[in-house]
N, C-alpha and C positions, 0 to 999 in steps of 0.2 A: 567435445574437444579433449578433455582430460582423460577420457577413456580410449581415445584414439591411440594407436600404436606410435604415431608420430610424436605424441606428447613425451614419451619416455626417451626419445632420442634428441629432444630439444636440449640444448646445452645447459639451460638453467632449470630444467625440470627437477633436478635433485636439490635445488636450493630450499632453504626452510620456507621462504615466502611462497614458492611454487607448490610445495607440499601442503601448506596451509590453504592455498587457493583450491587445490584439488580436494582436500578434505571438506571444505565448505561447500563446494559445488556438488559433491556427492552426499551431503548431509540432508536427509529427508526432513529433519526438524527445521532446518534453515529454510527449505523450500515451503514448508507449511507457514512459516512466519512471513515469507514473501507473499504468499497467496493471501494471507490475512490482511497484510498491509494494502495489497491491491484491491481487496474486496471493499475496504472502507474508504479508499481514496477514489474509487470509480465514480461515486456520486458527485464528488468535487470536480473531477474531470468533465463529467457530463454537464454540470452546471456551467463550467467555464466555456464549453463549446456552445451552450445555449446563449449565453450573454455575448458571445463573439459574433452572433448573427447580425445581419444588417439592421434589422429593426425589431429587437425584442421590446415588449411593453413592460414598463416598470412594475405594474401589478403582477404580471407573469413572473418577473424576476423575483419579487418578494415571495410569491407562492413557491417558486422553484427552490429558493433558499430554505424555506421552511421544510419542504419535502426532502431536500438534500440532508438537512440536519436530522430529520426523523429517520431517514434511511441509514445514516451513519450510526445513529444511536441504536437502532435495531440490530445492525451487524455487530457492533462492539459489544452490546449487552448479551447477545447470543453466545459470543465467544468467551467473554470475560466472566460472566455470571457473578458480577460484583454488585451487591445491593447498594453500595455507596457510590457506584458509577464513577470511580476515581479516574480511570483512563478516559472515559467519555467526557467528563468535565474538563479535563486538560485539553483534549482535542477541541471541544466546544469553545473554550476560552480563546483558542487561536483562530477559530472560524469567525467569531464575532468581533474580534479586535479590528 
């Protein structure tokens, strides 16, 4: 969209806000962060889909939650490489509340 020629003729394309949007969309670092966010939220979405089925068993739900948390921990620890697991602990606290 922002690399399309029509973007430059849009009457608000030269506004500061539009320039900031364009810079953000073209920023590889930002897309890397988006990809990281999606990678550790995917297990949550999968779990939500599972529990939304007609008849999930409670035992399977508990196992699924444990598996989801382990997946998230693995993904975050691989990226953050923080021995204190600060970010994972913050995410985990929101998951178990």
